[in-house]
N, C-alpha and C positions, 0 to 999 in steps of 0.2 A: 501514161496510166499512172495511178498513185499506187507507191508502197508504202507498207508499214513495216518497220523492222524493230522487232522486240530483242533486246539484247542484255544478256546476263554476263556481268565480268567481275573479276575479282577488285576489291576496293582498295585500289593502288593510286597513287599520285598520277594526275594527268591522263586517266583513262576517257574521260569524257572527251577532252581536247583531242586524244588520238582518234576516237570515233568519229568526230566531226571533220578532223583532217582529211579522213578517207573520202568523204562527200565533197570537200573544198578541192582535193588534189584533182578529182574527176570533173570538176566544174559542174556540180549537182547541187541544185538551189535545194536547202532544207525548209520544207514548210513550217515544220515543228519538231522540237527536241524538247523530251521531259526526261529526267533521272532522278533517282532516289537511292539512298544508301539504305540498307535493311542489312544489320549485321555486318558482316565481312564480304557483302556483295553489293554490286551496283546493278541497278535495274533500269534501263533505258529504252525510250520509245521514241523512233525516228519516223517522221513522215516525209516522204520526197516524191517528186514526181520525175519518174524516168521511164525508157522503155524496158520491154522485157529483158532484152540481152544486157542493159546496163544494171537492171536490178539484180540479175544473178551475178554479174561481175562484183558490184558492190557487196553482195554477200559473202564472196570468196574474198574479197580484201579485207572486209572486217574480220572474216575468221584467222586472217593472218597477224591480227594483234595479239600480241603475248598473253594478255591477262583476260581475254575473252574468252568466256566457257562455252555460250551457246547463242545461236542467233536464230529466229524464226522470221523469214521474210514471206509477207504474204501480200496480194494485190488488194487494196482497199474495196470493200464491198463485195467480195467472192467468197467470203468465208461462210461454209454451210455447217457450222457447228452448233453445238447445245449453247443455249443461253441460260444462266443460272443468276438468281437473285440472291443477295447476301445483306445481312445487317451486322455491323460491327458495334460493341458497346465501347465508346471512345469519349473520353472527356474532352471537352471543348478546347482546352488548352493544347491537345494532341491533335486535333482535327486537321491542321494545316499539313503536318507530315503525311497522317494518312491519305489526305486527298492528292498530295505530291506522290505517294507511292502508288495509289491506285491510278494515276494518269499515266505513269511509267509503264505499269503492268497492263495498260490496254483497257482498264475497266471504265465504266461510265457511272458518275456518281447520279443517283435518282432522287435522294432525299437527305436532308441535313437537319437534326434537331440538335439541342444542347448536349444530349448524351449519346447519340446514335448517327452512324452514316450508314444509308442503305446504296446500294450499288449492284450494276449487273455486269457480267463478264461472259464472252462468248469464247468458246474454246471446245476441245474435246473433254470427256469426262476426266481423263487423266490432269489435263491442263488446269481445269477448274478445281480439282481436288489439290494440286500442287500449289495453286493460288490460295485455296483456303488455307493449307498448311503452313505457308511462308507467313501470311497475316497472322495465323493463331500464335506465332511465337512472340507477338507483340501485343495483340488485340483479341478479345474474345469475337468469333465469327459465329453467327447463326445462317444456315443456309435454307431458303425457302422454296426454292423449284429449281 
């Protein structure tokens, strides 16, 4: 079964390599790893194929990393949360960093124009509000639904 790990950590040297080292030590193949730095934090999304017991063990091992603040582990395709659509006013020169941030935070880009990026995010109302607040520190965010 596929697991998605959404990890928030302090922006310290080698945090990403320590996260990946946990998967490597457990002989787990990582299908996708995306991370982005926003402020003093790193947001990472790891997509891996493991069993349920291994998935929970990995979450526990990730919590043991000193700089990791929070981990959310969900089975891919089983989340029954709300989906919200957002538009971000973002100059073209900053769009690459925004797209990396959205990928790391688990959001899907829907439309890109020279001045805006529209994306959708799934999660609880609190998680969606938190995502909007994090992005609002860097770019103006408008929510549609």
